C-alpha positions in Angstrom: -22.5 -3.3 11.0 -19.3 -1.7 12.4 -17.2 -3.4 9.5 -19.6 -2.0 6.8 -19.2 1.6 8.4 -15.5 1.2 8.5 -15.4 0.3 4.6 -17.5 2.6 3.9 -15.1 5.3 5.1 -12.2 3.7 3.3 -14.1 3.9 0.0 -14.8 7.4 0.8 -11.7 8.5 1.3 -9.3 8.2 -2.0 -6.0 8.0 -0.1 -7.3 5.7 2.6 -8.6 3.9 0.0 -5.1 3.9 -2.4 -3.3 3.0 1.1 -5.3 0.0 1.4 -4.8 -1.1 -1.8 -1.4 -1.0 -1.9 -0.7 -2.8 1.6 -3.1 -5.8 0.3 -1.4 -5.8 -3.2 1.9 -6.0 -1.2 0.8 -9.0 0.8 -0.4 -10.7 -2.0 2.5 -10.1 -4.2 4.9 -11.0 -1.1 2.8 -14.3 0.5 1.3 -15.3 -2.8 3.5 -15.2 -6.0 6.7 -16.3 -6.7 8.5 -13.3 -7.3 11.7 -12.0 -5.9 11.5 -9.6 -2.9 13.5 -7.5 -5.2 10.9 -6.1 -7.2 8.0 -5.6 -4.6 8.7 -2.3 -3.5 9.1 -1.5 -7.4 5.8 -3.0 -8.4 3.7 -1.0 -5.2 5.6 2.4 -6.0 4.7 2.0 -9.8 1.0 0.8 -8.9 1.1 4.0 -6.0 1.3 5.8 -8.6 -0.7 5.0 -11.3 -4.2 4.3 -8.2 -3.0 8.1 -7.2 -3.5 9.6 -10.6 -6.6 7.3 -10.9 -8.4 7.6 -7.7 -7.1 11.3 -6.3 -6.5 13.6 -9.6 -4.6 13.1 -13.0 -1.5 15.9 -11.5 2.7 15.3 -10.7 1.1 15.9 -7.2 -0.8 12.9 -6.9 1.5 10.7 -8.7 4.0 12.2 -6.2 1.8 11.2 -3.1 1.1 7.6 -4.8 4.8 7.1 -5.0 5.5 8.6 -1.3 2.5 6.2 -0.2 3.9 2.9 -1.9 7.0 3.6 0.0 5.2 4.0 3.2 3.6 0.6 2.7 6.7 -1.1 1.7 8.5 0.3 4.8 5.5 0.4 7.3 5.5 -4.1 6.4 9.7 -4.2 6.7 9.0 -2.1 10.4 6.5 -4.3 11.5 8.4 -7.8 10.6 11.3 -6.8 11.9 9.4 -5.8 15.0 7.4 -9.1 15.6 10.7 -10.8 14.7 12.4 -9.0 18.0 9.4 -9.5 19.9 9.8 -13.2 19.6 13.4 -13.3 20.4 
């Protein structure tokens, strides 16, 4: 039941849902497509802008927030990847 409660919290909060959706999108693009890694950050940021306008509201503030969350997701993934590589050395 705990997992369902946590999922309900994610779906109730648009910002958390946006973060989770972008993280999953980036993960799927990275691991399950033959897409060049150069394009993945751009796709995540543009998707963040669009999804923020859909989930939160249609405004410039939502677009900026979506772009920021998209950049945060890309940077967070890179940070975690490099941290894990360092811990293996």
